[in-house]
N, C-alpha and C positions, 0 to 999 in steps of 0.2 A: 331461264323462266324469266317472265313478267313481271312487275312489282306488282300489277293486279293479283296474276295466279296464286303470286308467292303471301299475297295481303291473305285471300282467301282458302290455301295452305297454313297457313296461319290461325287464323279467324274459326276454321274447322278445326284443328287443331284443340285450341283453345276451347272447347264449345267439348268437345269428344272429355276432355278432362276435366273439363267439370261437370257433366255426367257422370263419370265415373267417383269423381269427387262425392258428388250425393249424390248417389248408392252406394256406396262404400259403410263397411257399417267402420264405426272406429274401433282404431286401433289395440291391440294387447298392447300396454303400455306401463310404465315405473309412474309412480306420483306425481312427479312432474306433470307429466305430459301428460295425467290424465285429467288434471289439473288444470293444464293451459288447453286441453280442447273443450271446458268449461266455457274458459275464460275467450278462444276465438269466435263460441258462440254469442258473444256479445258482443265482443268489437262486429263482426257481423250486423247486428240488431242497432246495429248503435251507427254503424254508417255505412246504410242501406245501398249509397252512391258507388259506393269501393266495392267492385267486384274481388274477390281472393282466391288465388292459386292457392292450388296446393304446394308442396318441396317435389314431391314426381313430377306435380306438373311443371311445373320451374323446369327439371333436371330437363324430361320434352320438352321444353320454347330452347332453351337453349343451346340444343342440337341444334337449330334452324338460325342459329344467328342473327335471326331476328328477333332482338330484342335491346333496350338497356337499364343495367340493373343499376341501382342506386341506393345508399344504407343511409336511411333521413333519421339518426341516430348520432349522439355528440360526438363531439370531433375525439373523445378519451375511450368512447365505446369504442368505434372504430379503430384504433390504434391498438388497440386488444388483438381483437381481430374483425372481421369482416368473410361476407363472400365471397371466392374467388372470381374477378373479376368489378365487383361494383366498385361501386362511385361514391366519394361522401358528398355526401349533399345537405348542407341546417336545416332539420324540422319546422323551423318558422322561417324558412326563405319564405318574400315575396311569388308570387306566382307569374304578374312582371317579368323577377328577377331571374326563375326558374327557365320565365319561356327565352329568352333572352341568352342563358348559362346552357340551355338543351334541348332545346328545338330541333336545330338542323342536325343532331346525333339520335333524336327519336325520329324523324322520316321513315318514314315506311316501315317502323318498329313499333315494337310495345315497350312501355315504361314498364318495369318490374321496382317498384319499393317492398321497404321492406326495414323494420327495425325492430325491437326485443320483442314486441307479444304481436304486433298490430296496430299501434292504436295512433299512434304517428304519421304511420305512412299511409295509414286507411285517409288519414287526417288530410293528410297533401295530396294523397292521391286524386280526392272527391276536389279537392279547389284548382288540381291541374287537368285533371282529363278532360275533360270538354276543350282546352286550352291546342292542350295539342293535339286533337282529332282536328281541330277547325287549321292546322297549320301542319297537315300531311303525318300524323303518325295514328299507332291504332289504338291510341291512347292508355288508361295511367292502369294498373293492377296493385294489389295489395297480396304483398307472401303471405297465408293464411299462417299464423303463430312465426313468424317472426325467427329471429335468430336462432329461437331459443327451440322451436321445434324441426331446423334444420339441424341444429346441435346434438335436440334429445335422439333425433332417429338417424346419427351419427354420420352426418354427411360434412362433407371436409369442409374446414375453415381456412380462411388465407392470415397469416399477419406479416408483422414488418420483418419477418424472416423466415419467409416463406409458410407452409403449412402451421396451423394449427388447431390446437384443440380447447385451447380455453377460449373461453367468451363474459365479457363483460355482463353481470347479472342487475344492472340498471342501478339499483340499492338491493337491500338485507330483506328488505318486503318483497321484490319482485324474484331473485333468485327461490323462493319456492316451488315455478314453473319448470327451474332444470333439471333432469334425471341426475346432469354428473354435476353435481355442488364442486366434486377435488377439480376439476376444469374451470371454475370462476375463478374470473381476475379483476380489480379492482383498476390493473395495471400500475403506472411506477412512484402513482401520485398518494398511493394509499399504501 
């Protein structure tokens, strides 16, 4: 398959996923996820330049192999657990440094960024999206609801020893958006 056809196919898939997400009702869920849905809407309003992809959409796009998955949380959060295949990137990385590190790997791919709930990843996606497109990438999107939405919907996390169910809550305040608080961990430092 040519790169042009591949990009067209990925764009069509993303458009379909976005359409499904817009039309789908909010899922029945526990308190953390219900509260998270409200926060996700606020993040989308605050960062309109950062398109979002639902966890279901990430699963579909990951099957194409045409994505670069980046974890935009602090190293301590990443070290507790992260999405399988994710690479850590500092939330405050400068755009030039981001491009130096990731432009080659992002060529022809969609860059999916996530953090705890979507604030840090939306901020970074807004900053690097256009530069990625100029460099031959498909742009940057935010994983809607971040690792919390991924975790709340029972999806697999990876950690230092393989699969993990724990997630770093960032702080006590942010832990309210997690449904499974018995799986929260601040890592070895706390």
